[in-house]
GUPA-992049 format. One record per residue (C-alpha): residue in three letters; y, z, x. Coordinates in steps of 0.001 Angstrom, whole numbers, padded with zeros to 6 digits, always signed. Example, Ala and Ser with C-alpha at 12.3 -4.5 7.8 and 13.67 -1.06 7.14 Angstrom:
! GUPA-992049
ALA-004500+007800+012300SER-001060+007140+013670
This chain:
! GUPA-992049
MET+149434+110473+113344THR+150463+108972+116664LEU+153444+111249+116738PHE+151163+114220+117217ARG+149139+112742+120088PRO+151589+113756+122885CYS+151676+117307+121521LEU+147888+117427+121359ALA+147671+116083+124896LEU+150139+118728+126095LEU+148219+121526+124354ALA+144999+120272+125883ALA+146566+120172+129360ILE+147832+123734+128926ALA+144403+124933+127770ILE+142700+123300+130744SER+145242+124823+133127THR+144772+128277+131586VAL+140999+128053+131924ALA+141366+126888+135545LEU+143605+129834+136403ALA+141200+132229+134686ASP+138268+130760+136659LYS+140231+131070+139858ARG+141043+134695+139138ASP+137397+135397+138361ASP+136400+133863+141700GLU+138936+135990+143566THR+137811+139074+141717LYS+134165+138444+142708LYS+135235+138217+146324GLN+137129+141458+146004LYS+134115+143208+144518THR+131986+141999+147411ALA+134580+143227+149934ALA+134874+146601+148183GLU+131099+147090+148250ALA+131064+146215+151931ASN+133878+148730+152632LEU+132048+151509+150797LYS+128872+150734+152662ALA+130665+150761+156009ALA+132104+154208+155187LYS+128747+155404+153796LEU+130352+156307+150471THR+128983+156227+146968ALA+131596+155557+144284ALA+131615+154921+140559SER+133086+151475+139796VAL+135168+150632+136769GLU+136866+147268+136066THR+139898+147015+133800ASP+142095+144051+132853ASP+144067+144263+136124LEU+142207+146739+138321LEU+139025+147242+140287VAL+138597+151016+140559TYR+136156+152772+142930ALA+136225+156535+142710THR+134141+159210+144368LEU+133805+160905+141005PRO+131137+161077+138322GLU+131207+158035+136025ASP+132378+160119+133025LYS+135510+161051+135006ALA+135986+157641+136628LYS+136302+155817+133293PRO+139282+157842+131883LEU+140788+157700+135382ALA+140650+153919+135408ALA+141997+153746+131832ALA+145008+155870+132777MET+145708+153742+135838GLN+145577+150563+133734LYS+148088+152062+131215SER+150391+152967+134128TYR+150055+149420+135443VAL+151121+148000+132044VAL+154191+150257+131819ALA+155280+149235+135318VAL+154894+145531+134532LYS+156860+145913+131287THR+159642+147932+132923LEU+160049+145417+135689LYS+160021+142580+133142ILE+157208+140745+134886GLU+156027+137848+132789SER+152307+137788+131877SER+152065+134380+133542ASP+153423+135736+136807LYS+150284+137194+138339LEU+151113+139585+141132TRP+147992+138636+143107PRO+145226+136053+142801GLY+142572+138472+141635LYS+143035+142133+140693LEU+144331+145256+142423THR+141541+147175+144139VAL+142015+150962+144028TYR+139865+153436+145915VAL+140193+157048+144821ILE+138635+159369+147372THR+138909+163057+146541ASP+137583+164494+149831SER+139934+164357+152819ARG+137148+163899+155361GLN+135691+161008+153379TYR+139185+159510+153169LYS+139521+159664+156948GLY+136045+158170+157379PHE+136934+155294+155024VAL+140110+154501+156893LEU+138290+154538+160232GLN+135086+152727+159249ALA+136231+150363+156501LEU+139880+149700+157293LYS+139374+149867+161055ARG+142417+151971+161835SER+143326+155569+162490PRO+144982+157439+159618ALA+148480+158714+160207LYS+148999+162450+160476GLY+149044+163962+156954GLU+148270+160590+155382SER+147004+160913+151816TYR+147386+157348+150556SER+148042+153792+151742MET+148779+150366+150362ASP+148020+146896+151637LEU+149242+144444+149039LYS+148840+141158+150832ALA+146055+138629+150241ASP+143424+141202+149238PRO+145570+143934+147558VAL+144284+147439+148067VAL+145549+150912+147208LEU+143778+153855+148837ASP+144332+157226+147256GLY+143142+160484+148844ILE+144255+164082+149258VAL+145789+166174+152017LEU+143330+168203+154078GLY+142709+171617+152595GLU+143763+170772+149085LYS+141508+171111+146061PRO+143157+168903+143454THR+142544+169358+139760ASP+141268+166465+137659VAL+144733+166193+136135GLN+146376+165907+139538VAL+143901+163296+140741LEU+144513+161203+137604SER+148335+161468+137710ASP+148558+160700+141430ALA+146238+157690+141181ALA+148039+156312+138122ALA+151405+156825+139855LEU+150224+154910+142935VAL+149169+151972+140796ALA+152671+151725+139257ALA+154206+152135+142716ALA+152075+149263+144014VAL+153352+147018+141190LEU+156916+147923+142146VAL+156387+147243+145851LYS+154623+143926+145212HIS+157271+142782+142696THR+160160+143469+145051GLY+158412+141646+147857THR+159555+144335+150304GLY+156120+145235+151585GLY+157198+148826+150979ASP+159100+149113+154271LYS+162568+148666+152647LEU+161645+150535+149510PRO+162006+154302+150083GLU+158940+156396+149400TRP+160870+158589+146971MET+161630+155484+144902GLN+158083+154196+145039LEU+156419+157429+144027GLY+159232+158479+141693PHE+158817+155175+139802GLY+155063+155661+139827HIS+155142+159141+138330ALA+157847+158203+135799SER+155782+155220+134678TYR+152648+157337+134372LEU+154484+159891+132184ARG+155439+157088+129795SER+152071+155356+129883GLU+150164+158045+127943GLY+152291+157795+124795ASN+152283+161575+124796ALA+155761+162667+123640ALA+154917+166360+124040LYS+153824+165877+127665LEU+156940+163902+128484MET+159144+166557+126849ALA+157287+169269+128834HIS+158177+167365+132007LYS+161847+167088+130988ASN+161908+170798+130198LYS+160467+171578+133623VAL+163191+169463+135255LYS+165881+171198+133261ALA+164452+174626+134115LEU+164679+173759+137820TYR+168263+172651+137285SER+169128+175975+135660LYS+167231+178024+138269THR+169039+176325+141199GLN+172337+175883+139268GLY+172030+172204+140004GLN+171935+172666+143760ALA+168404+171138+144081PHE+169629+168030+142325LYS+171323+166437+145303ILE+170701+162838+146368SER+170433+164090+149942VAL+167634+166453+148949VAL+165586+163588+147406THR+166262+161051+150111GLY+166193+163404+153095GLY+162460+163107+153660GLN+161888+166871+153855ALA+159064+167492+151395ASN+158933+170736+149409ALA+157297+172056+146250ASP+159915+170353+144067SER+160015+166948+145818GLU+157836+165125+143295LEU+159743+166563+140341LEU+163126+165651+141841SER+162223+162084+142900THR+160605+161459+139547SER+163724+162716+137774LEU+166111+160616+139871VAL+164091+157404+139385GLU+163767+158247+135686TYR+167536+158178+135451ILE+167788+154939+137391ALA+164849+153075+135862PHE+164411+154516+132342GLY+167616+156425+131602PRO+171303+155497+131306GLY+171124+153642+134637SER+168295+151333+133616ALA+170576+148340+133027LYS+171269+148214+136770PHE+167769+149002+137998LEU+166553+145403+138298THR+169825+144506+140121VAL+169057+147227+142640LEU+165548+145868+143128ASN+166834+142297+143511GLY+169256+143658+146132LEU+166292+144810+148219ARG+165025+141249+148663PRO+166197+139586+151885SER+168720+136733+151379ASP+170917+134513+153532GLU+173827+136822+152718GLN+171857+140022+153333PRO+168850+139321+155624ASN+168151+143042+156214PRO+168833+144808+152938THR+168622+148593+152556ILE+168729+150877+149587ASP+172445+151413+150295THR+173249+147711+150219ALA+171094+147303+147074LEU+173009+150019+145313ALA+176258+148420+146397ALA+175072+145126+144902ALA+174619+146953+141559GLU+178105+148457+141982TRP+176658+151942+142299LYS+177733+154544+144776TRP+175785+157645+145743GLU+178788+159851+145082ALA+179011+158532+141471LEU+175264+158395+140903GLU+174669+162040+141772PRO+176917+163665+139130ALA+175811+161177+136504TRP+172182+162099+137206GLN+172946+165810+137139LYS+174748+165512+133818TRP+171837+163598+132340VAL+169370+166229+133492ASN+171489+169041+132067THR+172617+167496+128817GLY+170251+164581+128184LYS+173236+162222+128023
């Protein structure tokens, strides 16, 4: 029996450690809830609150809409974690990710001013602060009246984007917005387990390809920063190819290349692609072929 004592001791130590980590996460989550309530009070906002395994969601929506919203965001989070091969033991932050979903542009501005103590940028509709107290703030552009479907997809996409930004350790400044949001929307599409919806998206992409004879599917169009009606569709399609399609084997290499190192203290998306032995001029036709043929 003495042979089993070291194993039992090790198991006991692991169990104690696991409980300690869980208790620490609970403590951090309680602090986050207190901070969120204070922020909402400062902005004079009432929001439905929903807690999931990894998220604290506060939405200016009725509770019957906030619950499915939070569930969709959690599913998107899980897909992002799985795609990036993040181990379950590697917690991205001490507590959970706090997400505010504010569907009125004036309330969004008020929250930024009163709770976050800063002025929103011109045209700002979302923001991320993923440091000690990780927060994603999701709103809408002034004048828009988003549908429930759009609110859900945008919020779920931002959650996946936050996982990507945090995992790369770039703070978002070296990770292009088209990659962040493209990854977010591509993750959300796969999080629902709805094959028909994913196929409808692919058909929409292919229809745009046919309509523009492939001219819209230019890397320069996606990375140029000039938003248009097709920007979301194009960036999602490009990141789909890189992260979920034939290029997926190199995706993590690209992300690793975005982390500063002694050899490359100031990495860019160009140097990261080079590290994965990818070139824009080769990536573009490969992406176009995939969109047009599925191969």
